C-alpha positions in Angstrom: 0.0 0.0 0.0 2.8 2.3 0.8 4.6 1.4 -2.5 1.7 2.6 -4.7 1.5 5.8 -2.8 5.2 6.5 -3.6 4.8 5.8 -7.4 1.6 8.0 -7.8 2.4 11.2 -9.7 2.2 14.3 -7.8 0.1 17.2 -9.1 2.9 19.8 -8.5 5.4 18.1 -10.7 2.9 17.5 -13.5 2.0 21.2 -13.5 5.7 22.2 -13.6 6.3 20.1 -16.7 3.4 21.6 -18.5 4.5 25.1 -17.7 8.1 24.3 -18.9 6.9 22.9 -22.2 4.7 25.8 -22.9 7.5 28.2 -22.2 9.8 26.4 -24.7 7.1 26.5 -27.4 6.4 30.2 -26.9 10.1 31.0 -27.2 10.5 29.1 -30.4 7.4 30.7 -32.0 8.6 34.2 -31.0 12.1 33.8 -32.5 11.3 32.0 -35.7 9.8 34.9 -37.9 11.9 37.9 -37.2 14.6 36.7 -34.9 12.9 38.6 -32.1 14.4 38.2 -28.7 12.9 35.4 -26.6 10.4 36.4 -24.0 10.2 34.4 -20.9 7.0 34.1 -18.8 9.1 34.4 -15.8 10.1 37.8 -14.7 13.8 38.6 -15.4 16.1 38.9 -12.5 16.6 42.4 -11.2 19.4 44.2 -13.1 22.3 45.7 -11.3 21.9 49.4 -10.6 24.6 50.6 -13.0 24.2 53.9 -14.7 25.0 53.9 -18.5 26.7 57.1 -19.8 24.8 58.9 -22.5 27.9 60.2 -24.3 28.4 57.3 -26.7 24.9 57.9 -28.1 26.2 60.9 -30.1 28.5 59.0 -32.5 25.7 56.5 -33.2 23.3 59.4 -34.0 26.0 61.0 -36.2 26.7 57.7 -38.0 23.0 57.2 -38.6 22.8 60.8 -39.9 25.8 60.3 -42.2 24.4 57.0 -43.5 21.0 58.5 -44.3 22.0 60.4 -47.5 23.6 57.2 -48.9 20.3 55.6 -49.3 18.9 58.2 -51.8 22.1 58.0 -53.8 21.9 54.2 -54.0 18.2 54.5 -54.9 19.1 57.0 -57.7 21.7 54.7 -59.1 19.3 51.8 -58.9 16.7 53.8 -60.7 19.2 54.9 -63.4 20.2 51.3 -64.1 17.5 49.2 -65.7 18.7 46.0 -64.2 18.8 47.4 -60.7 22.6 47.1 -60.4 24.8 50.1 -60.0 26.4 51.2 -63.4 30.1 51.2 -63.8 31.7 54.7 -63.7 34.7 54.2 -65.9 33.3 51.7 -68.5 30.9 54.1 -70.2 33.3 56.8 -71.4 35.8 54.4 -72.8 34.3 53.9 -76.3 33.8 57.7 -76.7 37.4 58.4 -75.6 38.7 55.8 -78.0 36.6 57.1 -80.9 37.8 60.6 -80.2 41.5 59.6 -80.2 41.5 57.3 -83.2 41.4 59.0 -86.7 38.4 58.3 -88.8 40.5 57.3 -91.9 43.2 54.7 -91.5 43.8 54.3 -95.2 47.3 55.0 -96.6 46.2 58.4 -97.8 44.4 59.2 -94.5 47.5 58.2 -92.6 49.7 60.4 -94.8 47.4 63.4 -94.2 47.4 62.8 -90.4 51.2 62.3 -90.2 53.8 64.7 -88.8 55.4 67.2 -91.2 58.8 65.4 -91.0 57.1 62.0 -91.7 55.3 63.6 -94.6 58.6 65.0 -96.1 60.1 61.5 -95.8 57.2 59.9 -97.5 57.2 62.4 -100.4 60.9 61.9 -100.8 60.5 58.1 -101.0 57.7 58.4 -103.5 59.8 60.7 -105.6 62.7 58.2 -105.4 60.4 55.5 -106.5 59.3 57.5 -109.5 63.0 58.2 -110.4 63.7 54.5 -110.2 61.0 53.6 -112.6 61.9 56.4 -115.0 65.5 55.3 -115.1 64.3 51.7 -115.7 62.2 52.7 -118.7 64.9 55.0 -120.2 67.8 52.6 -119.7 65.8 49.7 -120.9 65.1 51.5 -124.2 68.7 52.7 -124.4 70.2 49.3 -123.7 67.9 47.7 -126.3 68.8 50.2 -129.0 72.6 50.1 -128.2 72.8 46.3 -128.2 70.9 46.1 -131.5 73.2 48.7 -133.2 76.2 47.0 -131.8 75.2 43.6 -133.2 74.5 45.1 -136.6 77.9 46.7 -136.6 79.7 43.5 -135.6 78.0 41.7 -138.4 79.2 44.3 -140.9 82.8 44.2 -139.5 82.8 40.4 -139.7 81.9 40.5 -143.4 84.3 43.3 -144.4 87.7 42.5 -146.0 89.5 45.8 -145.2 89.2 49.0 -143.2 88.1 50.9 -146.4 85.3 48.5 -147.1 84.1 48.5 -143.4 84.2 52.3 -143.4 82.1 52.6 -146.5 79.4 50.4 -144.9 79.6 51.6 -141.3 81.5 54.9 -141.2 78.4 57.1 -141.1 76.8 55.5 -138.1 76.7 57.0 -134.7 76.8 53.8 -132.5 79.8 52.7 -130.5 81.1 50.1 -133.1 81.0 52.8 -135.8 83.1 55.1 -133.5 85.6 52.3 -133.0 86.0 51.9 -136.8 86.3 55.7 -137.4 89.0 56.0 -134.7 91.1 53.3 -136.3 90.6 54.8 -139.8 91.7 58.2 -138.7 94.8 56.9 -137.0 95.8 54.9 -140.2 95.2 58.0 -142.3 97.3 60.1 -140.0 100.4 58.0 -140.6 101.0 57.4 -144.3 104.1 55.3 -143.8 103.5 53.6 -140.5 105.4 51.0 -138.6 102.9 48.1 -138.4 103.7 47.3 -134.7 103.6 50.9 -133.7 100.4 51.5 -135.6 98.6 48.5 -134.0 99.7 49.7 -130.5 98.4 53.2 -131.1 95.1 51.9 -132.5 94.7 49.6 -129.5 95.1 52.4 -127.1 92.5 54.6 -128.9 90.0 51.7 -129.1 90.3 51.2 -125.3 89.5 54.8 -124.8 86.5 54.6 -127.0 85.3 51.5 -125.2 85.6 53.2 -121.8 83.7 56.3 -123.1 80.9 54.1 -124.5 80.8 52.2 -121.2 80.5 55.4 -119.2 77.7 56.6 -121.5 75.7 53.4 -121.2 76.2 53.3 -117.4 74.6 56.7 -116.8 71.9 56.5 -114.1 73.3 53.4 -112.5 74.8 55.4 -109.6 71.3 56.9 -109.0 69.8 53.4 -108.8 72.5 52.2 -106.4 72.0 55.3 -104.2 68.3 54.8 -104.0 68.6 51.1 -103.3 71.1 51.6 -100.5 69.6 54.6 -98.7 65.9 54.4 -99.2 65.4 51.8 -96.4 67.3 54.0 -93.9 65.4 57.1 -94.9 62.2 55.1 -94.3 63.6 53.9 -91.0 64.2 57.6 -90.0 60.6 58.4 -90.7 59.6 55.4 -88.6 61.7 56.4 -85.6 60.4 59.9 -85.8 56.8 58.8 -85.9 57.2 56.4 -83.0 58.9 59.1 -81.0 56.0 61.4 -81.5 53.6 58.7 -80.6 55.3 58.1 -77.2 55.4 61.8 -76.6 51.6 61.8 -77.2 51.2 59.0 -74.6 53.2 61.1 -72.1 51.1 64.2 -72.7 47.8 62.3 -72.5 48.8 60.6 -69.2 47.3 57.3 -70.4 48.5 53.9 -71.4 45.7 53.3 -73.9 46.9 51.7 -77.1 44.5 53.9 -79.1 46.7 56.9 -78.4 49.9 55.4 -79.9 48.4 53.2 -82.6 47.8 55.9 -85.3 51.3 57.3 -85.0 52.9 53.9 -85.2 50.8 53.1 -88.3 52.0 56.3 -89.9 55.6 55.4 -89.0 55.3 51.9 -90.4 53.9 53.4 -93.6 57.2 55.4 -94.0 59.1 52.1 -93.7 56.9 50.5 -96.3 57.5 53.3 -98.7 61.2 53.0 -98.1 61.1 49.3 -99.0 58.8 50.1 -102.0 61.5 52.4 -103.4 64.6 50.4 -102.5 63.6 46.9 -103.6 62.9 47.7 -107.2 66.0 49.9 -107.4 68.2 47.1 -106.3 66.6 44.6 -108.7 66.8 47.0 -111.6 70.4 47.8 -110.8 71.4 44.1 -110.9 69.5 43.6 -114.2 71.2 46.5 -115.8 74.6 45.5 -114.4 74.4 42.2 -116.2 73.1 44.0 -119.4 76.0 46.5 -119.4 78.4 43.6 -118.9 77.0 42.0 -122.1 77.2 45.4 -123.9 80.9 45.8 -122.9 81.5 42.3 -124.3 80.0 43.4 -127.6 82.3 46.4 -127.6 85.3 44.2 -126.9 84.3 42.0 -129.9 84.1 45.2 -132.1 87.6 46.3 -131.0 88.9 42.8 -131.9 87.3 42.9 -135.3 88.7 46.4 -136.0 92.2 45.3 -134.9 91.9 42.3 -137.3 91.2 44.7 -140.2 94.1 46.9 -139.2 96.4 43.9 -139.1 95.2 42.8 -142.5 95.9 46.3 -144.0 99.3 46.4 -142.4 100.2 43.0 -143.9 99.1 44.2 -147.3 101.3 47.3 -147.0 104.3 45.4 -145.6 104.2 42.6 -148.2 105.2 44.9 -151.2 107.9 46.5 -149.1 109.4 43.2 -148.1 109.4 42.0 -151.7 111.0 45.3 -152.8 113.7 45.0 -150.1 114.4 41.4 -151.2 114.9 42.4 -154.8 
C-alpha cells in the first residue's frame, strides 16, 4: 500500500512540466519569424543598478545621420540602371574616348594626311625616289635595247668586211659605238702614211680602249642613282619610322594614359614610311642588278668590235708590208 502511494504522480510536478513545455514552445514561435528576442514568462532577475553614460549615443546618431544620404544615392543609381545594379563609372566613357582619339580614316592616304610634317617629307621623298627609279628603268631599258641592236648590226658588218676601207664605207656614217671604233682606227691609219705596223697596232689599240671606256660610261649613266636609292631608301624610311614612334610616345606622355589607341595611329604612320622606303629600295636594287648584267654584255660586244677592227688593221698592215718586203728582197 505504501509502495503505490510512492509511485503515484504528484500534481505539482505535473503542472511544472506543462509550464516548462509551454515556455519552450512560446520561445520558439517568437524567435522564428523575425529573430525577435525570446520572452520568458518568468520575470527577469533584477538588473544591477549601474548607470549607463549617455555620451556614446552621439556617434551613433552621427553615423545614422551620415548614412542617411547614402540611401537616396543608392536609390538614384538603382533607378538609373534598368537591371537594378549600380552602373560602372569608368566603363561608359571608354568607347567615346577611343573614338575621339583614333582618326576616322586609317587608309594610306588618310595616314599620310594625319602624319607629322617630318614624316610627310620623308614619304614624299621616298615616293619621288620610286618615280625616279622607274623612270630610269624605262629610259635605260630602251637605251640598252637600241645600243645592243646597233652593236650587233655593226659587228655583223665588220665580220663581213675585208678591209678598213670596205668597213668604213658600210659603217662609217653610223653613230653607234662600233662605228666610232671603226672611225677611230681609220683616222689613225690615215694620220700615218708610212707607219710601222707594230707601232700602228699599238696606237690603234690604245685609242680603241679609250672609245670602249667612253661608251661604257655613257651606257652606265643612271646606275649610280639606282645604287644610291637602293642603298639609302630603307634607312630614310627607318628615319621616318623612328620619328613617328617618338611622336607617338610623346603623345602618350602628354595624354597621361597607357591606352593603345593613343599610340596606334602614330605607329601606323611610322610603319607606312618604312613600307614606302622598301617600296623604293627593292625595285631599285633589282633593276640595278639587271642593268649591271646587261651592261656587262654590252661591254663584251664592244670588246668584240675592237677585236674585229684590230683584225682589219692587221690585214691592211700586212698588205702594206708585203710589197715593201718584196722590194727589199729584190
